[in-house]
N, C-alpha and C positions, 0 to 999 in steps of 0.2 A: 480258059480258066475254069469254065463250068464243068469240063470233063473231069477235073480233079476232085470235084465235090463228092461224087459217089465213092471214089477210091479212098478218100480220106475217111469217109463214113465207115467203110469196111475195115480200114486199119484201126480206127478207134474202137470198133466193135470187138476186134480180136485181141486188143491189148490187154494184158493181165490187169486185175483190179488195182494192184499197187502202183502201176504206171499212171493210173487216172485218179489216184487218191488225192485228197486235199493236201496242199503243201504243208510241210511241218512248221510248227510254231513253238514258241516258248523254249522250255529246257531241251526238248528233243531236237529242235533246230540248232540250238547252241551247241549241243553235244556233237551233232553231225558236222556242223561247220568247223568245229575245233578238233574233231576226231579224238575227243577227250571227255571222259566223265570224271568229275572231281568229288571224292568222298571227304567230308569233314570228319576227322578222327581225333581221338584223345591219346595222349601219351601216358596218362596216369589214371585210367579208369578200369582196372581189372575187375572181373574177367570180361568186360564188355568191349573195351577198346584200349589197348596199351602196347608198350614196346616190350618184346621178349629179349632174350639174351643176345640175339643177333641184330637188335635194333630194328626188327621187323614189326609192323603194326599187326596185332592179332586180337582175337576176342569174339565173343558171342555176337555182338552187334555188327562187327566187321564181317563175320561169316554171312550174316543175313544180307548185308549190303553187297557183298560179292555175288550172292545169288540174284539180287536185283540187277546188278551190272550185267550178268549173263542174259537176263531177260531183255535188257535194253539193247544189247548186242544183237539179239535175235530180231527184235522189233525193227531196228534200223538196218538189219542185214549187214552188220559191220563186225565180223568176228575178230578183227584185229584192233578193235577200239581200245585206246589206252585208258586204263583206270588209274587215275592219279590220286594222291592223298595230300590233304592240307590239314595241319594241326589247328584245332580250335579249343577254346575253353568255355567256361560258363558265361563269361562276359562277351566273347567274340562270336559265339556260334550263330546267333540270330543275325547280327549285322553282316557276317560273311555269307550267309545264305541269301539275305535280301539283296545284297549288292552284286550277286552273281558269281562270287568267288567259288563257292561250293554248290554242288547239285543235290547231294544227299548228306545228312548228318547222322553219323553212326556212333551212338554213344549211350548216354543215360539221361536223355532229355524228357522231362515230364510233359505229357500232352495235356494241356489245360486250356480253358476257354480264353484266358488272357493272351496266351501265346498264339492262339489261333487267329487273333486279330492281325498278326504279323506274318505267320507262316502256316503251312499245312503239315499234317502227319499222315503216315500210312498206318496200317493195322498194328495194334498193340503187340509188343514183343516181350513185355515184362510188367509185373505189378509190384509195387513197393510202398511201404508206409514210412513216414518220417518218425524217427526215434532219436535217442542220443546214447552215446557211449561215454563211460566214465571209468575211473579206476575203482576196482572193488574195495580197496582199503579206505576209500572216501565215503563208502556207504550212502551213495546217492541213489535213492529209489524212485524219485519222482521229480517233476518240474519244481514243485514246492521246495524241495531240498536244494535247489539251485538259487534260491532267493539271495540277491545281493552278490552273486558270484559272477565271474567272467565265463562266458560260453562262446565257443567258436562255431562258425558255419561258413559255407562257401559263398563268396560274393556272386551275385547274379543267379543264385539258385532259388527254387521255390521254398526250400527248407529254411533259408535265412528269413524269408518273408513270414513263414509260419512262426518262427522263433520270435521275431519282432512283434507279431500280432499277439501271441500268447503273453509275452512280457508286458505289453501295454495293457491288455485286457485284465490281466491278473495282478498288475502292479507289482511285479516280482523284483524290480530294481536290478535286473541282469545287465551286465556290461557285454554287449554283443561285439565279438571280434570277427572281422571279415577275413577269411583265408582265400588264397587264390585258387586252391584246389583241395582235393580230399587228403592227400598226404600232409599238406601243410596244416590243415585243420586238425588232424589227429595228432600231429607233432606238438601242437599247443597243449594237448592233454598229456601227452607223454612227458613233456618237460615241466608240467605243473603251471603253465601260464594260463590255462583254462581248466575249469572244473569238468567240463563236458564238451562234446562235439556233436552237433545236431546235423543229421544227414539221412539219406535213404537207408533203410535197415540193411539192404543187401550190401551196400557199399561199406557200412559200418562192420558187417561180418567179415568182409574181405580185408579191410585195413587192419582190423584187430588180429586176424589170422596171420597177417604178414609181419606183425610186430615182433620185437625181441622176446616178449613174454606174453603170449596170447592169453594165458590164464589169469593175467593181472587185470583184465578188463571185462566189463559187463555191459550188455546192451539193455536199455530200458524196456520194461513191459509196457509202460505208458507210451502212447503214440500222440503225435501232434496232427495226424491226418488219417483219413481212411486210406486203404491201399489205392495208389494212383498209378495210371498207365504210363509206361515209357513207349515212345514211338520214334521211328526213323523220320526225321524232319525233311521237308522239301518246300519249294516255294509255293505260295498261295496262287490261286486263280490260274492254274495251269492244268486243266482237266485231262488233256491228252497224256501228259507225263504221269500224272497221278493215277490214271487208269492202268498204265503199264506197271507202275510200282505196286499198286493195290492188288492187281492180279498175281504178280510174282510172289508177294508175301502171303496172300491168301492160299495160293497153291502150296507153298512151302509149309505153312502152319497146319494145313489139313493133312499133310503127308507124314509118314513115320520119320522122315528125315529130320524134322525139327526136334524130335525127342533125342535123336542121336547127337545133334549139335548141342542141345541143352546139356546132356549128360557129359559131353566132352569138357564143357567149361565150368559146370557147377558141381559135378559129382565125381570127377576124375582129377588126378594130379595135373596141374597146368604149369607151363613155363613162367618165369625162368627158374623158380625154386622148387617146383614139384609139389606145391601146396594143393590140398584138396579143400574146397570151401564148404562142401557138404550142405548145399542148399537144395533140398528136394523140390521137384516141380509141384507147385500147389494146385489144389483142385480148381481154384479160381483162374489160374493161368492156363491150365489144361482146357477149361471151358472157353477162355478167350481164344486159344488156338483153334478150337473146333468151330467157333463162331467169330471169324475175323471182323474187326471193326476198328474205326479210328475214333470211337466215342471217347470224349474227354471226361465224362462224368464218372467218378469213382463208384457211385451207386450202381452203374450199369454192370459192374464186374462182381457184384456181391452175390456169388453163387457158392 
């Protein structure tokens, strides 16, 4: 038996580093064991994550997640890895992440300190402020003009919390209506059941552009927040997986490719109706791409 010891030592010395690497843990192990990476996606959050005319999930955040998936395939040396998709909404996205159903959440989730107690985020991929949309003929210019009226927002969103906070602090007497998603929240304004709909400004621009009469609606100049970061969500306390995801997004955001992807979804006609949302890349978001970070403080992005 002693004769084998030097032989084993030689074999170990010539083995490639990957063969002697630490065993996989956390999400990377889960993905390897199941031969499957699961993306949490939206069906009604254009142009970030939604269904096109072929019922295929597409969008800006989906494209980013598919780039991350490619990096995971390389990391695990699994080119045939299955990339599956699971539909989530504002209420289910965090529970489905923490219980292991999804591995990445690809949508419009605001990265904030409260959520970071439950989940982690990779580098910021968008910045947006909370505003409201209303019908122009209602001549609603500010939150004060909504005093005593019904106002909708999406259940489980940071926006509805900001609306409730402003309503309580300013004693506006607003009746807050919870909608299940952005289309439902806007429909309440379209049908006159709500005077305004509070949401991220980019999503308000999109839903108004998709309406039967886009010119009939106006988005408020007044904001309920500073520009806040969106991030792809992943599980907490999983440094090995986060390192892969962070490197993948940082490499993408520092490359010219991110501008091409951005222009595809925000400055060019998108399926299924060929609408152009015409949302230029802001200087703050350009800075965030050049300086990738998962910082949740809006002040960090004030450039």
